[in-house]
C-alpha positions in Angstrom: -5.7 -1.0 -11.2 -3.1 -3.4 -9.8 -4.5 -6.8 -8.9 -2.8 -9.8 -7.2 -3.7 -13.4 -6.7 -2.3 -16.5 -5.0 -0.6 -18.5 -7.7 -1.3 -22.1 -7.0 -1.8 -23.1 -10.6 1.7 -22.6 -12.1 1.1 -19.2 -13.9 4.5 -17.9 -12.7 6.3 -20.9 -14.3 4.4 -20.3 -17.6 5.5 -16.7 -17.5 9.2 -17.7 -17.0 9.0 -19.8 -20.2 7.8 -16.8 -22.2 10.7 -14.7 -20.8 13.1 -16.8 -22.9 11.7 -15.1 -26.0 12.5 -11.6 -27.1 10.2 -8.9 -25.7 8.3 -6.7 -28.1 8.9 -3.6 -25.9 11.7 -2.8 -23.5 12.2 0.6 -21.8 14.1 1.7 -18.7 12.7 4.5 -16.5 14.2 5.6 -13.1 16.7 2.7 -13.2 13.8 0.2 -13.6 13.7 -1.9 -16.7 10.2 -2.7 -18.1 9.9 -5.6 -20.6 6.7 -6.6 -22.4 6.1 -9.9 -24.2 3.2 -10.7 -26.5 1.4 -14.1 -26.0 0.0 -15.3 -29.3 -1.7 -18.4 -27.9 -3.4 -17.6 -24.6 -5.3 -20.9 -24.2 -3.0 -22.2 -21.5 -3.2 -19.0 -19.5 -7.0 -18.9 -20.0 -7.2 -22.4 -18.5 -4.9 -21.5 -15.6 -6.7 -18.3 -14.7 -10.0 -20.1 -14.8 -8.8 -22.0 -11.7 -7.9 -18.9 -9.7 -10.7 -18.4 -7.2 -10.0 -14.9 -5.9 -8.4 -11.7 -7.2 -7.3 -8.9 -4.8 -7.0 -5.2 -5.5 -3.6 -4.2 -4.3 -3.7 -0.7 -5.6 -6.5 1.3 -7.2 -9.5 0.7 -5.0 -10.9 4.1 -5.6 -10.3 4.0 -9.3 -12.1 0.6 -9.4 -15.0 2.0 -7.5 -15.2 5.1 -9.7 -15.2 2.9 -12.8 -17.9 0.8 -11.4 -20.1 3.8 -10.6 -19.5 5.3 -14.0 -20.4 2.0 -15.7 -23.7 1.8 -13.8 -24.6 5.4 -14.9 -23.7 4.7 -18.5 -25.7 1.4 -18.4 -28.8 3.2 -17.0 -28.5 5.8 -19.8 -28.1 3.3 -22.6 -31.3 1.6 -23.6 -29.3 -0.7 -26.0 -26.9 -1.8 -23.3 -25.4 -5.2 -24.0 -22.6 -5.5 -21.5 -19.9 -5.4 -24.2 -19.5 -1.6 -24.2 -16.1 -0.1 -23.4 -17.5 1.4 -20.2 -17.9 -2.0 -18.7 -14.2 -2.5 -18.5 -11.2 -0.8 -16.9 -7.4 -1.4 -17.5 -5.7 -3.6 -14.9 -2.4 -5.4 -14.4 -2.3 -8.7 -12.5 0.7 -10.1 -10.5 1.1 -13.3 -8.5 1.3 -12.3 -4.8 4.4 -14.5 -4.6 6.2 -11.9 -6.8 5.0 -8.8 -4.9 6.6 -6.7 -2.2 4.9 -3.8 -0.6 7.1 -0.9 0.3 6.6 1.1 3.5 4.0 3.9 3.3 5.4 6.6 5.6 3.8 9.7 7.1 4.8 13.3 8.1 2.9 15.5 10.5 3.0 19.1 9.7 2.3 20.7 13.1 2.7 19.2 16.5 0.9 20.6 19.6 2.8 22.0 22.5 4.0 19.3 24.9 3.6 16.5 22.3 7.0 15.0 22.9 6.4 14.8 26.6 3.0 13.1 26.0 4.7 10.7 23.6 7.4 9.8 26.1 4.8 9.2 28.8 2.7 6.9 26.6 5.5 5.0 24.9 8.9 3.8 25.7 11.1 5.7 23.2 14.6 4.4 22.2 17.0 6.6 20.3 18.2 4.7 17.2 20.5 5.2 14.3 18.3 2.9 12.1 15.3 4.9 10.7 13.6 1.8 9.4 11.5 -0.4 11.8 13.0 -3.9 11.9 9.8 -5.8 13.0 6.1 -5.5 12.6 4.5 -3.6 15.5 7.2 -1.0 15.7 7.6 2.4 14.1 10.4 5.0 14.0 9.7 8.7 14.4 12.0 11.6 13.5 11.8 14.8 15.6 14.4 17.5 16.1 17.1 15.7 14.1 16.7 12.5 16.1 15.3 9.1 15.3 13.4 7.2 18.0 11.8 3.7 17.8 8.8 2.6 19.7 6.5 -0.4 19.9 2.8 0.0 19.2 0.4 -1.8 21.6 -1.9 -4.4 20.2 -5.3 -3.2 19.2 -8.2 -3.4 21.6 -10.3 -4.4 18.7 -10.6 -8.0 17.4 -11.1 -7.6 13.6 -8.3 -8.5 11.3 -7.8 -4.9 9.9 -7.3 -3.5 13.4 -4.1 -5.7 13.7 -2.4 -3.8 11.0 0.4 -1.4 12.0 -1.4 1.5 10.4 -4.5 0.8 12.4 -2.5 0.5 15.6 -0.7 3.7 14.9 -4.1 5.4 14.4 -5.6 3.9 17.6 -2.7 4.6 19.9 -0.9 7.6 18.6 -2.5 9.7 15.8 -6.0 10.0 17.3 -5.4 10.2 21.0 -2.3 12.5 20.8 -2.9 14.5 17.6 -6.7 14.4 17.2 -6.3 12.8 13.7 -9.5 10.8 13.1 -9.1 10.1 9.4 -5.6 9.7 7.9 -6.8 10.1 4.3 -8.5 13.5 4.8 -6.7 15.2 7.7 -4.7 18.1 6.3 -2.1 17.9 9.1 -0.9 14.5 7.8 0.7 13.6 4.5 1.8 10.3 3.1 5.4 9.7 1.7 6.0 6.6 -0.4 8.7 4.3 0.9 10.4 4.5 -2.5 11.5 8.0 -1.6 13.5 6.7 1.4 13.9 7.9 4.9 16.3 10.6 3.7 13.3 12.3 2.3 11.5 12.1 5.7 14.6 13.8 7.3 14.6 16.5 4.7 11.0 17.3 5.1 11.5 17.7 8.9 14.9 19.4 8.8 13.6 21.9 6.2 10.8 23.0 8.6 8.1 21.7 6.2 7.0 19.2 8.8 7.4 18.8 12.6 7.6 15.0 12.7 8.1 12.0 10.3 6.9 8.5 10.9 8.7 5.6 9.3 6.5 2.5 9.0 7.2 -1.3 8.8 5.9 -2.4 5.4 2.5 -4.2 5.3 2.9 -7.8 4.2 1.0 -8.9 1.1 -0.6 -11.7 3.1 -2.0 -9.1 5.5 -3.7 -7.5 2.6 -5.2 -10.8 1.5 -6.3 -11.6 5.1 -8.1 -8.3 5.5 -9.8 -8.8 2.2 -10.9 -12.3 3.0 -12.2 -11.1 6.4 -14.5 -8.7 4.6 
């Protein structure tokens, strides 16, 4: 599970000091170098983390929930439960939010209904573009028939914080009314494509005939994740 926090207590600076030492492990995978240091005296980190008021799950919400449910089952089946058993814990990695960037989380739609493009053109102002990546929040780029178009998503009619996210505005104004997609996670006509695969992958999926349309999203800001979590 990946966790983040607002570093106001100098943990990042403490980490930089340790980086002057030799790492105990170093490996490069997919052109990304991973380096691991061992901290022998953790007292200063323990004191600093004790001042951190909130931790936020950035990735692994479902894994965390599953681990919690499993722990509860194991606890109920263990008359000698102490709270120190292995099932009470799950592995996690923690990063300061100041060091985190969220990549775009794009989508493809496998099948479009007849007349979809005309409906889209009536509902939104489409602009042909050579740039497949949205430049500002509130805009998306779509790829259909070997062309990229940009469009602006209207503000949500709802007032809660989560409804202001681009993914929620996409759902409210395009996916549900034009495609009948009510749940992005479970609808089999929609598939997610990680931003690390690039917009070239989106073009390939459409040009190959595997999908009818690709949607390139503006990345969610880490502060938006925090704001949604704080709002409950």
